[in-house]
C-alpha positions as CSV (number, residue, x, y, z in Angstrom):
1,X,-32.9,26.5,29.9
2,X,-30.3,23.9,30.6
3,X,-26.6,24.6,29.9
4,X,-25.4,22.3,27.1
5,X,-22.6,20.9,29.3
6,X,-25.0,20.0,32.1
7,X,-28.1,19.1,30.3
8,X,-29.3,15.8,31.8
9,X,-32.8,16.0,30.4
10,X,-34.2,13.1,28.3
11,X,-34.8,13.7,24.7
12,X,-36.5,11.5,22.0
13,X,-35.7,11.3,18.4
14,X,-38.6,12.3,16.2
15,X,-39.3,12.3,12.5
16,X,-42.0,13.8,10.2
17,X,-43.7,12.5,7.0
18,X,-40.8,13.8,4.9
19,X,-38.4,11.5,6.9
20,X,-36.7,14.5,8.4
21,X,-35.3,14.0,11.9
22,X,-35.0,16.1,15.0
23,X,-35.0,15.8,18.8
24,X,-37.7,16.8,21.3
25,X,-37.8,16.8,25.1
26,X,-39.3,13.4,25.9
27,X,-41.7,14.7,28.5
28,X,-43.4,17.1,26.1
29,X,-46.2,16.6,23.6
30,X,-44.9,16.4,20.1
31,X,-45.9,19.1,17.6
32,X,-48.4,18.1,14.9
33,X,-46.8,16.2,12.1
34,X,-43.9,14.7,14.2
35,X,-43.7,11.1,15.4
36,X,-41.5,9.3,17.9
37,X,-38.8,7.3,16.2
38,X,-38.2,5.1,19.3
39,X,-34.8,6.3,20.5
40,X,-34.5,8.2,23.8
41,X,-31.6,9.5,25.8
42,X,-29.4,12.4,26.6
43,X,-29.3,15.2,23.9
44,X,-25.9,14.2,22.4
45,X,-26.9,10.5,22.3
46,X,-30.0,11.4,20.3
47,X,-28.0,13.6,18.0
48,X,-25.5,10.8,17.5
49,X,-28.3,8.4,16.7
50,X,-29.7,10.8,14.1
51,X,-26.3,10.9,12.5
52,X,-26.4,7.2,12.0
53,X,-30.0,6.8,10.7
54,X,-30.6,10.0,8.7
55,X,-28.3,9.3,5.8
56,X,-30.1,11.2,3.1
57,X,-31.0,14.7,4.1
58,X,-33.3,15.3,1.1
59,X,-37.0,15.3,2.0
60,X,-38.9,12.2,1.0
61,X,-41.0,14.0,-1.6
62,X,-37.9,15.3,-3.4
63,X,-36.3,11.9,-3.4
64,X,-39.5,10.4,-4.9
65,X,-39.7,13.1,-7.6
66,X,-36.0,12.6,-8.5
67,X,-36.6,8.8,-8.7
68,X,-39.6,9.3,-11.0
69,X,-37.7,11.7,-13.2
70,X,-34.9,9.2,-13.6
71,X,-37.3,6.5,-14.7
72,X,-39.0,8.7,-17.3
C-alpha cells in the first residue's frame, strides 16, 4: 500500500445510484453499482473534486422521500 504522502497512483471519482461519491484506483474494475464520474487524478485532487460536487450528503432516495413529504 502506498504511503499517503508519496501516493502517486491515479484515482477516479465514482458515484452510485444514490448519488454518493467515492474514489477508486483508476486501473481497477469498479465494484457493482458504482460508475465513473469522469474526473481522474491524484488522490487529493479527487477528494477535492468530490468536495466541490457532492454538496448534499443525503442519499438520493432520502432526498426524494423528503421532497414528496413536503409536497403532501
